[in-house]
LUMTIKE-972130 format. One line per 2 residues: their letters; for each residue z, y negated, x negated of N, C-alpha, C, CB. Coordinates in pm, 1 decimal, always signed. Glycine has a CB too. Layout:
N
A = Z Y X Z Y X Z Y X Z Y X; ... .
! end
This chain:
117
MD = +1776.5 -173.0 -1360.5 +1753.7 -75.6 -1254.6 +1666.3 +35.5 -1311.0 +1687.5 -141.7 -1129.1; +1710.8 +160.8 -1296.5 +1633.2 +272.2 -1350.5 +1519.2 +310.3 -1256.4 +1723.8 +393.1 -1375.4 .
EY = +1430.3 +396.5 -1307.2 +1310.8 +435.8 -1232.4 +1346.4 +505.8 -1101.4 +1223.1 +527.2 -1317.8; +1450.1 +589.6 -1104.8 +1492.4 +660.3 -983.5 +1535.8 +562.3 -875.4 +1606.8 +757.6 -1015.0 .
SI = +1612.3 +459.5 -913.4 +1658.8 +359.0 -817.1 +1542.8 +282.2 -756.9 +1755.9 +262.1 -883.8; +1444.1 +250.3 -838.9 +1326.2 +178.6 -790.3 +1251.6 +265.3 -689.2 +1232.7 +139.3 -908.1 .
EK = +1229.1 +392.3 -723.1 +1157.6 +481.9 -632.0 +1234.1 +497.5 -500.6 +1135.9 +619.7 -697.6; +1366.2 +509.6 -506.7 +1446.6 +522.2 -385.1 +1431.9 +397.5 -299.1 +1594.8 +546.0 -419.9 .
ML = +1436.4 +281.4 -361.8 +1421.4 +157.0 -288.5 +1283.5 +148.7 -223.7 +1444.1 +37.5 -381.2; +1179.8 +192.5 -294.7 +1044.9 +189.6 -239.5 +1032.0 +284.6 -121.1 +942.6 +225.5 -347.0 .
ME = +1096.7 +399.1 -126.6 +1092.2 +492.7 -14.3 +1160.2 +432.6 +108.8 +1159.3 +626.1 -52.6; +1268.8 +358.2 +88.8 +1334.4 +291.9 +201.7 +1244.1 +186.1 +261.6 +1467.0 +229.1 +158.2 .
EE = +1169.9 +115.6 +178.7 +1074.3 +16.3 +228.3 +965.1 +83.3 +310.4 +1012.1 -62.3 +111.6; +922.9 +203.4 +270.8 +818.8 +275.2 +343.7 +866.3 +308.9 +484.3 +778.6 +403.2 +268.8 .
EH = +994.2 +344.5 +499.2 +1048.7 +370.2 +631.7 +1038.9 +245.4 +717.5 +1194.2 +417.4 +622.4; +1062.9 +127.8 +658.2 +1049.8 +1.1 +729.5 +907.2 -15.7 +782.5 +1087.2 -117.1 +637.4 .
YE = +807.9 +19.2 +703.0 +667.6 +11.2 +746.1 +645.9 +94.1 +871.5 +572.9 +58.9 +634.1; +694.7 +216.8 +871.0 +671.1 +306.1 +983.2 +730.5 +251.7 +1111.5 +728.0 +442.8 +954.0 .
EE = +843.0 +182.9 +1103.7 +907.5 +128.6 +1221.6 +840.2 +0.8 +1271.1 +1052.8 +102.0 +1192.5; +802.0 -87.4 +1181.0 +755.9 -221.0 +1220.9 +605.3 -239.4 +1221.1 +815.2 -321.9 +1131.2 .
YA = +533.0 -174.4 +1133.2 +390.9 -203.3 +1117.5 +299.4 -85.4 +1146.4 +365.5 -251.2 +979.7; +348.5 +16.2 +1211.9 +261.4 +129.8 +1243.1 +142.7 +81.6 +1326.1 +339.9 +241.0 +1319.0 .
PD = +21.6 +118.9 +1288.2 -96.0 +69.7 +1358.3 -103.3 +122.0 +1501.0 -221.1 +108.2 +1282.9; -158.5 +40.4 +1587.0 -174.2 +81.4 +1725.4 -315.6 +134.5 +1747.8 -144.0 -36.0 +1820.7 .
SK = -352.7 +154.1 +1872.8 -483.3 +212.9 +1904.2 -599.8 +120.8 +1871.6 -488.8 +249.9 +2049.7; -573.4 -5.6 +1838.3 -680.6 -100.2 +1807.1 -706.8 -110.2 +1656.7 -646.3 -237.8 +1862.6 .
TK = -662.4 -11.2 +1581.7 -682.6 -11.6 +1437.4 -831.6 -20.3 +1406.0 -621.0 +114.5 +1373.1; -866.5 -113.2 +1317.7 -1005.9 -134.1 +1284.1 -1039.8 -93.7 +1141.5 -1041.4 -277.1 +1305.1 .
YT = -943.7 -104.1 +1049.3 -973.8 -85.8 +908.2 -879.0 +13.2 +842.4 -967.8 -218.3 +836.2; -933.5 +91.6 +754.0 -850.3 +159.1 +655.0 -864.3 +73.2 +530.7 -894.0 +312.1 +629.9 .
VL = -752.2 +33.6 +474.6 -751.0 -58.6 +361.3 -689.6 +11.9 +241.0 -672.5 -188.7 +395.4; -755.9 -0.5 +127.3 -704.4 +52.4 +1.5 -678.2 -66.1 -90.0 -804.3 +154.7 -64.3 .
VI = -554.3 -80.5 -134.8 -514.7 -189.3 -225.1 -476.6 -125.7 -358.3 -395.0 -274.8 -165.6; -545.4 -167.2 -464.0 -510.7 -119.5 -598.0 -480.5 -241.1 -685.4 -626.5 -32.6 -659.9 .
YD = -392.9 -222.7 -780.9 -354.7 -338.7 -861.2 -319.1 -299.7 -1002.9 -238.3 -410.9 -797.4; -330.5 -398.6 -1090.3 -290.4 -387.8 -1229.9 -206.2 -510.7 -1258.4 -415.0 -377.0 -1327.8 .
II = -76.3 -493.0 -1266.2 +16.2 -604.1 -1286.1 +106.0 -568.6 -1403.5 +100.4 -633.6 -1156.6; +106.0 -653.5 -1505.2 +176.0 -625.2 -1629.5 +327.4 -636.7 -1614.9 +128.1 -718.4 -1737.6 .
DN = +375.6 -742.9 -1553.5 +519.5 -768.9 -1543.0 +585.5 -671.6 -1444.9 +544.7 -914.5 -1498.5; +683.0 -594.0 -1492.4 +748.4 -492.3 -1409.7 +814.6 -550.6 -1285.3 +851.5 -418.5 -1491.5 .
KH = +887.3 -659.1 -1301.7 +958.1 -720.4 -1189.1 +859.1 -769.5 -1083.2 +1046.2 -837.3 -1238.1; +752.8 -831.6 -1127.5 +653.5 -882.1 -1033.2 +576.3 -767.1 -967.4 +556.1 -977.4 -1104.5 .
RL = +548.1 -663.2 -1044.1 +479.8 -545.2 -987.7 +565.8 -483.5 -877.0 +450.5 -439.2 -1099.2; +696.6 -477.0 -897.3 +786.7 -424.8 -795.8 +784.0 -513.2 -670.7 +929.8 -414.5 -851.3 .
KI = +778.1 -643.9 -690.7 +771.0 -737.5 -577.0 +644.1 -711.7 -494.9 +773.8 -885.2 -627.1; +530.9 -693.3 -562.8 +404.0 -665.4 -493.5 +413.8 -532.2 -420.2 +284.8 -663.5 -593.8 .
AK = +467.5 -429.5 -485.5 +480.1 -298.2 -422.5 +568.9 -304.9 -298.6 +536.6 -196.5 -522.1; +681.0 -373.5 -307.9 +769.4 -387.8 -192.1 +698.8 -458.8 -77.6 +896.1 -464.2 -230.7 .
YL = +622.0 -560.8 -110.0 +548.3 -632.6 -6.3 +446.7 -540.4 +61.8 +477.1 -755.5 -66.3; +371.5 -464.7 -18.5 +270.2 -375.1 +37.0 +330.5 -261.9 +120.2 +186.8 -316.8 -74.8 .
MR = +453.4 -221.3 +90.3 +520.4 -117.3 +168.9 +537.2 -160.1 +314.6 +657.2 -84.4 +107.9; +538.4 -289.5 +339.6 +550.9 -339.2 +477.2 +427.1 -309.6 +559.9 +577.2 -488.8 +477.0 .
FG = +315.1 -282.0 +493.2 +187.5 -265.4 +564.0 +129.6 -125.1 +553.7 +87.6 -363.4 +511.0; +167.9 -50.7 +452.5 +106.3 +79.6 +432.5 +193.6 +171.0 +351.5 -26.9 +65.0 +365.8 .
RR = +131.5 +271.4 +294.2 +206.0 +369.1 +215.2 +145.2 +381.4 +77.7 +208.8 +505.6 +284.7; +230.6 +409.7 -16.0 +186.9 +426.2 -154.5 +118.5 +561.1 -167.9 +306.7 +414.5 -253.6 .
VQ = -0.3 +562.5 -225.9 -72.7 +687.9 -246.7 -86.7 +722.9 -394.1 -209.7 +679.7 -183.3; -68.5 +626.4 -480.7 -60.8 +646.9 -625.6 +27.7 +536.9 -680.3 -203.8 +645.7 -693.8 .
KS = +57.7 +541.2 -809.5 +151.1 +444.0 -866.4 +110.4 +299.4 -839.9 +163.2 +466.0 -1014.9; -15.9 +269.3 -845.7 -62.5 +131.6 -823.8 -166.8 +126.7 -713.4 -120.7 +72.7 -953.5 .
AF = -147.4 +207.0 -610.6 -243.3 +210.5 -499.8 -172.1 +231.9 -367.0 -347.4 +321.1 -522.0; -212.2 +153.2 -268.5 -158.2 +163.7 -133.8 -271.6 +182.2 -34.9 -74.5 +39.5 -97.9 .
EA = -242.6 +254.9 +70.9 -338.0 +276.8 +178.7 -271.4 +227.8 +307.4 -380.9 +429.3 +189.1; -349.5 +162.4 +392.8 -296.2 +114.7 +520.9 -404.3 +122.2 +627.3 -242.6 -30.1 +508.3 .
KL = -361.6 +136.1 +750.9 -452.5 +126.3 +865.0 -408.2 +1.8 +940.1 -449.7 +257.4 +957.7; -492.8 -102.0 +936.9 -454.1 -231.5 +990.3 -557.1 -286.5 +1086.8 -432.2 -329.1 +878.3 .
NK = -507.7 -353.0 +1189.9 -598.3 -430.4 +1273.1 -621.9 -564.1 +1202.5 -540.3 -450.7 +1418.3; -709.1 -645.8 +1256.0 -746.0 -770.8 +1189.1 -625.3 -861.9 +1167.1 -851.6 -844.4 +1270.4 .
KL = -537.8 -871.4 +1265.3 -421.4 -960.1 +1253.7 -331.6 -919.2 +1137.1 -340.7 -959.3 +1384.4; -301.1 -790.3 +1126.6 -216.0 -744.4 +1017.5 -287.0 -751.9 +882.4 -170.2 -602.3 +1043.8 .
YD = -417.7 -726.7 +882.1 -494.8 -739.0 +758.4 -487.5 -883.3 +707.1 -643.0 -696.3 +781.2; -511.7 -979.0 +795.8 -506.2 -1120.2 +757.5 -366.8 -1159.4 +709.1 -547.3 -1208.7 +875.2 .
KM = -263.6 -1107.5 +775.2 -126.1 -1136.5 +734.5 -99.2 -1080.3 +594.5 -25.6 -1077.7 +836.6; -145.8 -958.4 +567.2 -126.2 -897.3 +436.2 -195.4 -979.2 +327.1 -179.0 -753.1 +436.1 .
IS = -321.0 -1017.5 +352.1 -398.3 -1095.8 +254.8 -329.4 -1229.4 +227.8 -542.9 -1119.2 +305.7; -288.3 -1296.2 +333.0 -222.5 -1426.5 +318.6 -95.8 -1414.0 +234.1 -188.5 -1485.6 +457.2 .
GL = -15.5 -1313.2 +262.0 +106.4 -1291.8 +185.7 +79.4 -1259.7 +40.2 +186.3 -1181.5 +247.1; -21.3 -1175.7 +14.5 -56.7 -1142.8 -123.3 -100.7 -1266.5 -198.8 -166.8 -1037.5 -126.9 .
RS = -178.8 -1350.7 -133.6 -224.3 -1474.3 -200.6 -106.8 -1563.3 -238.0 -321.4 -1552.2 -110.2; -3.6 -1563.8 -156.8 +109.7 -1651.8 -184.3 +200.6 -1599.2 -295.9 +190.6 -1671.1 -58.3 .
IT = +198.1 -1469.2 -323.5 +287.4 -1415.0 -427.3 +213.7 -1366.2 -551.8 +368.1 -1301.3 -370.3; +82.8 -1372.7 -552.5 +5.4 -1323.7 -666.6 +2.9 -1428.3 -777.6 -138.3 -1287.7 -623.6 .
LK = +25.1 -1381.9 -899.5 +18.0 -1470.0 -1016.7 -123.1 -1470.7 -1073.6 +119.1 -1425.6 -1125.0; -152.7 -1572.5 -1151.7 -286.6 -1588.4 -1210.1 -330.3 -1467.0 -1291.6 -290.1 -1711.9 -1298.0 .
ED = -236.3 -1405.4 -1362.6 -271.4 -1292.5 -1449.0 -276.1 -1157.2 -1376.0 -172.7 -1284.3 -1562.0; -239.9 -1154.0 -1249.0 -244.7 -1029.9 -1170.9 -388.8 -991.4 -1138.8 -163.9 -1044.9 -1040.8 .
NI = -410.5 -862.3 -1121.7 -541.2 -811.6 -1080.6 -518.6 -721.2 -959.7 -613.7 -734.2 -1198.1; -555.5 -771.0 -842.1 -538.7 -694.5 -718.0 -675.7 -682.9 -653.4 -434.7 -762.8 -620.2 .
RI = -713.5 -559.3 -619.7 -841.9 -534.1 -552.4 -812.6 -470.8 -417.9 -935.7 -442.0 -638.5; -881.9 -519.0 -314.6 -860.4 -471.0 -178.9 -993.2 -421.9 -124.6 -800.1 -582.1 -88.0 .
YK = -995.6 -295.6 -84.9 -1115.7 -236.0 -28.4 -1092.2 -213.2 +120.0 -1152.5 -102.8 -100.7; -1176.4 -270.9 +202.0 -1168.7 -252.1 +346.2 -1276.1 -151.5 +384.9 -1186.5 -387.7 +423.4 .
LR = -1234.0 -34.8 +432.4 -1325.6 +74.0 +465.7 -1350.7 +72.9 +616.2 -1268.4 +211.8 +419.9; -1476.1 +72.6 +654.1 -1510.1 +69.8 +796.2 -1598.3 +187.4 +832.0 -1579.5 -61.3 +832.7 .
GT = -1618.9 +205.1 +960.3 -1707.7 +311.8 +1005.0 -1641.0 +445.7 +997.4 -1833.7 +313.5 +923.9; -1721.4 +547.7 +975.5 -1664.5 +682.4 +969.6 -1590.1 +700.4 +838.6 -1774.6 +790.0 +984.6 .
EE = -1467.5 +739.6 +851.5 -1385.7 +764.3 +733.6 -1408.3 +906.5 +686.4 -1236.0 +739.4 +763.2; -1444.9 +919.7 +563.8 -1451.3 +1052.1 +504.0 -1374.3 +1044.1 +374.3 -1599.4 +1100.0 +481.0 .
IT = -1257.4 +1103.0 +372.7 -1169.1 +1096.0 +257.6 -1155.1 +1236.3 +199.0 -1029.9 +1037.1 +296.6; -1185.3 +1249.5 +72.2 -1169.2 +1376.3 +2.3 -1034.2 +1376.4 -66.7 -1284.1 +1399.8 -100.0 .
VI = -957.2 +1477.3 -44.3 -824.0 +1487.5 -101.8 -823.3 +1600.1 -204.7 -717.1 +1512.0 +8.4; -778.9 +1567.5 -327.2 -772.0 +1665.7 -436.1 -639.0 +1647.9 -506.8 -891.8 +1649.6 -536.7 .
GS = -567.6 +1753.2 -530.8 -445.4 +1744.5 -609.7 -320.8 +1726.1 -526.4 -456.0 +1633.0 -706.2; -211.8 +1694.8 -595.7 -82.2 +1679.7 -528.8 -49.1 +1533.0 -510.7 +29.0 +1749.8 -608.5 .
FD = +46.5 +1510.3 -425.8 +85.2 +1373.5 -391.5 +235.0 +1374.0 -365.4 +5.3 +1319.6 -266.6; +311.7 +1298.7 -443.0 +457.2 +1305.7 -426.7 +523.9 +1174.2 -391.1 +517.7 +1356.9 -550.9 .
YS = +452.9 +1078.4 -336.4 +514.1 +951.7 -298.5 +565.1 +950.0 -155.2 +415.7 +840.7 -317.5; +526.5 +1046.0 -76.1 +570.8 +1052.3 +62.4 +613.5 +1194.1 +93.8 +459.5 +1005.6 +159.1 .
EE = +720.3 +1208.2 +168.7 +765.9 +1341.3 +206.0 +681.8 +1398.3 +319.1 +912.6 +1337.8 +246.3; +603.8 +1315.0 +385.2 +529.2 +1358.7 +502.7 +393.7 +1420.0 +470.1 +509.8 +1243.5 +594.9 .
EN = +326.9 +1371.2 +367.6 +193.0 +1418.0 +338.4 +178.2 +1447.1 +190.1 +89.4 +1315.6 +383.4; +85.6 +1534.8 +157.4 +57.1 +1569.4 +18.9 -89.6 +1546.4 -9.4 +96.0 +1715.2 -11.1 .
DI = -128.6 +1420.1 -22.4 -268.7 +1392.2 -48.8 -286.5 +1272.4 -140.5 -342.2 +1368.8 +80.8; -398.9 +1272.2 -208.5 -440.4 +1161.5 -293.6 -578.5 +1122.0 -246.7 -439.1 +1199.8 -446.8 .
II = -602.7 +993.0 -236.1 -733.7 +945.7 -192.2 -816.8 +913.4 -314.7 -721.1 +821.7 -99.2; -937.0 +966.8 -320.1 -1030.2 +938.2 -428.8 -1154.0 +876.6 -367.0 -1065.6 +1067.1 -511.1 .
I = -1191.5 +761.9 -416.8 -1310.9 +694.5 -365.4 -1414.9 +690.1 -474.0 -1278.5 +551.8 -315.2 .
! end
């Protein structure tokens, strides 16, 4: 599978997120998930899973707005598919969100931003 096909598949997964997992008014957390996964096939599996909960903001970074139930579901699922050699970090941001956006962003047709923490 070439890079274009993978990106197209990931964009279709993002549409699935918007339909099924869009946060409601009880959103409690902005979550940033970053990862370093060596195996390409497994990295794609993790990315596809994360698309169900949020949107890709960089090649190995996802952002989501989740209530506690969805956050717990995401964590549980990640634990079940993560390999010993994977490195996944999850930052749960609370309180007042202040996000500085610098540069371009081409993973979503809707927004042009990159999150820097």
